[in-house]
Every structure is written in structure tokens, then in C-alpha cells.
N, C-alpha and C positions, 0 to 999 in steps of 0.2 A: 239187511235184511232183519239182526237184532234188533234195533233200533226202531224199525217201523213196528215190530210186532210190538215191542213194549209201549211204543206210541198208542198202539192201538187198547190194550191191555190193560194199561196201568196210566193213571190219570197226571199230567203233569211231569211225566219220567222225560221226555226232553226239554225241559225249563233248565235254567244255568245253575238253579242249586241242584235239583235232584242229582244230574250230570257228574258236577262238582263232587257231591258223598260218593259215587262209585270213583272217580279220580282218586278221593281219599283212601280209599280201600287199596286200591290196585297198586298205589305208588309203591309200596314194600317187592309186591311183585316185580314191578317195571324195574327199581333202582336193582334188585338182583340180576335181570333180564340185559340191563345194562353190559353187568361187568362179564358175563357169560356171551356175550355180542363178543368184546375184544378176544374170549380165545377160540370163542368157535370161527371168527373172521383167518384164526391163524391155524385152522384146523385141528384144533383140540377141541378139549369139550372139560370142566368144571364139573363133579353132582358133589363135592365139600361142601358146597354154598349153604345148603340146607341146614347143616350139623355147623358150622361157622355160626349162622344166624343165632338159633338155639345156646352155645355155647357165650355167644356176645350177651346173652342174656342174660345167662345163670349169673357170669362174671360179672356185668354192669350192675345189674341189680342186687346184688350179693355187697358189693363195694359200695353204693350209692346209700343203701340203708337210711332211701326214704330223703336223703339230705343236699339241699341244692351246693353244699361247699366241695361235695364228693364226687359231682361232675366229670371235674377234670381227670380226676386219679384214673375213671374208671375208664373214660373215654380212651386216654392215653395205654392204658392196658388192652383194651379191645382192640386196638388200634393193631398194638406191638404183637397180640395172638394171628392177627388176620395177617402181618405182615411174616410172619412167623409159619403161617397153614400156605400163603402164597409161595415162601421161597422154601418148603419142606416141596410142595408139588412141583415145581420150577428143578428141581433138582433131580426126581424120583422122576419124570418124565424126559430131563433133558442130558441128562448126565449119570443115568441109569439105563434108559432106555427102556422105561416101563411102558406099555402102552397108555394113553392119557385118563382112556374109561376105566383099565386097571388101578391105575395110581391114586386117582381123584376118589374112588370109589374105597381104597385101603386108608385114605384120611381121612373119609367120612365116618367110616367103621371108629380110628381112632379118637377123632374130636368126641366120637358119641359116649367111648368109653370116658374119655376126659374129664364131662361135663356129669358123669353119673358119679365118678368117683369123687370129682370135688363136692357136688351136694351130698353124698350117700343116699341117693336116691329122694332126697324129703327139700327139695331147694326152698328157700323163702327170702325177705326181703320184700322193701318196696321202692319202688322208680320215686326219683326225686323230684319236684313241682313242677320243675320247670323242664325238665323231658316230658313229661309227662302232658303239659301243655302244648309242648312241639309235636308228639305225638299225636292227638287229637283237638287241639283248638285248631284258629283260624286266625290268618295274617292281616285279610283287611276282607271285611264281609262276609261270605259263603265260600271264602279263597283259604282253603284246610296249608299249614304250612307243608304238611310232610306232601303233598303236590306240589307246591313251588319249588321243593328240595329237589322234588323227582323227575320235573321239566328242565328247571335248572342243569341241574349232570346231563340230562339227554341234548341240552344243546350244549354242553362243553365238550362233550364226547363228539356230537357230531362237527364243531369246530377242529376238532383234533385230526379227525377223520378223512373231515374233508380238503381240510387246506392245511395240513402239516405236513413234511416227512414224513416223520411216524409213523400218520394215518396211511400215508402211500404204502411205507414199507411194510405195514399189517396186512396188505389188500396182495401185497407180490410175493410175501411168504405164503399165506394162505393159496396160491394162486398156483406156484411151483417154488419149495423154497429151494430147488439145485439151483433154477435159474435166477433168485435173489441173491444166495450164496456166490454166484459169480460176478453177479453184480456192484460185490461190495457190501449188501447188507448183512449184518452180526444175524442169522436167524436165531441160532437159540438165543441172543441177548433179545430181542423181541419178542419171541415165545414167552420167556420166563418171565417178561413184564407183565404178562397178561394174567399170567396167573395171580400174583402180587396184586393189581387192579380187581381182579374179579374177587381177590377175598376181602379184599378192602373195602369193595362197596359191600357184600357181605356183611361188616361191619357195620356201614352206615345202617342197612337197611334191619338188620340186627337192634340197633341203638332205637332206631324209629315204632318198628315192631316193640319193644318195651315199652318207649313211652306210650303207645296206644294201648296195650293190655294193663300196664300199671305196676303190675309184678312179676314172676316167673317161674313157666313154663318149658318142662322138660320135653312137651311135643311141639314147641312153636315155629319150627322149621322143618316140621314134617312133609306138608303138602309146599316148600316153596321149591324143590329142584325140578319138580314136571313144571309145575306150573311156570316159572319162569323158563325153562328147556323150551316149553309147547310157545308160551310170545316170542322167543327168538323164532324157531322157526315158522311158525304161523310170519311174521316179520317179513319173511323172503331171506334169511340167513342161512348161506347151504352149510348141510353138515358136514361135507367133505373140505370148507374152506374158500376163502379169496370170494367171495360175494356176500352184501346184505349189507347193513348200517340202521343206524339207530331208531330213526323214524318210525321206521317200518315195527321196529322190537316196541316202541311205544303202545302202536295202535294194536299189537296183535297183544301186549296184556290188557288194554280197557277192552280186547274181544272175551278175551278169558274169564275176566270178569262179569260180563254182559251174559255171557252164555251159563256162566254156574248159578248167576240169576237168574235165568231163566230154567234151568234145572229145578231152582230151589222151589219156585212157580208152581212146576208139572209136580210138586212132590217129590222128587227124585231123590233118595237119599246119597249118603255119600258112598258107599258103594259103585251106584249109577255114575257119580262124578266118575270115580276114578277108571272107569272104564270109557267114561267118553274122552276124558284125557291122554289115556291110551290110545285108543283108535285116532285122536287128532294128531298125536307125534307122528303113530304110525303112519296114516296119512298124509302126512306132510313129507315124511325121510322119502318113502315110497314113490310120492309123485314127482320129488325131485329127483330119485334114481330115475322114473320112467325117461323123464322128461332132457335128462344127462344121456340116456341109451340111444333119444331119440336124434340126441343132435350127432 
């Protein structure tokens, strides 16, 4: 419906170039949504990914200082931070028995404090030219690097979920963890791995976002958590776990970007977008609950 609306109201919107431009902007949310898909399939949730994006941006830019030779150290540090964040979330949820919502909410708050202390509230630095090219440039013709990275990751995750024992274990753990444990599946290990993967993919999204804006911003990841969560739920992933996939998540992210473009065309500001965003998440989760009750 959104595509039909845009095709009527905006000239050449259905052209390949226009759709690839939308895909370029949605890639960052899409990568986060892929990581969130892993967690939600197992019945968890990760609210710390938005703060992880900002933390990645702050550390990467401060290490790079606009020089290509500093890319590898910056990426290594950010991946280590992402790994640490995933481990902390996993320990809190699985070893300390803290609810995923509460644990990742605490982690989100801690990460916000870390990057505020690190920058002193005044971030500085510039992204290296190479990363700026990846964030803004095009691989071939009108095809952006960020879109290629996003869809490549989606393809890899689809292969993992569809054709590997690990993927089947994810669905088993999400559907019925007790039954999965009785079948010999190491439930805690599987869930632990999803929090690590979610944080690492948040680092990838943070690096691409840094390349896109070219500098550092303490508000970069503010909208990422809601958008990525909405994309995952719209894509058919059940909030209670055990159901879903990656391609619905990809389409859900694309839908969210089209919807925000529509709201912008209708002169609806950020407050209105936040309301619509919340209503979408509420509607999808409520619909899943009603459908589950009827079954």
C-alpha cells in the first residue's frame, strides 16, 4: 500500500535508484534488526543495541581521528566492546536470572554513562575517509555499500537459521526451552550466543552509521532500538520466541523507512513519528497475543 501511495504522489519513486536510496538509509536499522531476530527467536530481547551503536560511534571516531591507518585498531576495540556487552547481557540473563528486559535496560543505561564519561559530554573527531566511503559510497552504479553489507548479512543469517543445526536449536529453545533441554540442547549456551551476536551486529551498524554521518554524535543510537524492534515484530517474529525469520525482518525494516518517509511527506514531526512507532509495536504484539489465545 505504501509503495502504491508513493508511486502516485512521488515521481519515479518506484525506480531502482529511488528504492536503492531508501535501502541505503534502512540498512543500519536492518542490521540491528537481524541481531535482534536472533535474540527474539529464543524468547529474549536486547534493549542495549541503540546505546551500543552510539558507543561504537564515539570510540571508533575518537580512535580514527580521520586517518585510514587507524581503522583496524578502531574496529578491534569496538568489536571487543560489543563482545563484552554481549557477555555481560548473557551473564545477567542466564547466570543471575535477571529478566532480559531488565538486564538489557540496565546495560543500555550503563553504556550511556560510559560514553558520556568518555567524551565528557563533548565528543570530537572525524571518521576516516575509507569508512566514510563505505557509509556513503556505492559499490556498483547506484548500489550502496551499506545495502550490500546488510543483505549479505541477512543471507548469511537465513542460511544459518534454515540449514544448520544451530538454527534449528534456536527455534527449539524459543518454542520450548524445557523440551529442548531434555533433547540434549544446551539452552543456556544457545541463548548466550544470541546476545553476543546481537551486540556484535550493533557494532557493525554503529561503524556504518559513523561512516554515514562522518563524525560523532551522542544521540546517534536513540531511535535505533524502537525501529529495529518494530522491524523484527512486523516481520513476523513472535515476541515470545520460537517463530520468525530474517527476510520478514528485512521487509519490516524497509516498511518502517517507507512509513517514516510518508509521515515526513505529511509534515508529521518527530513526536508524531514516535507515537506511530509505539502504536505499531503495540498493535503487532497485541495481535500476536490475540492470535495465540484464539489458537
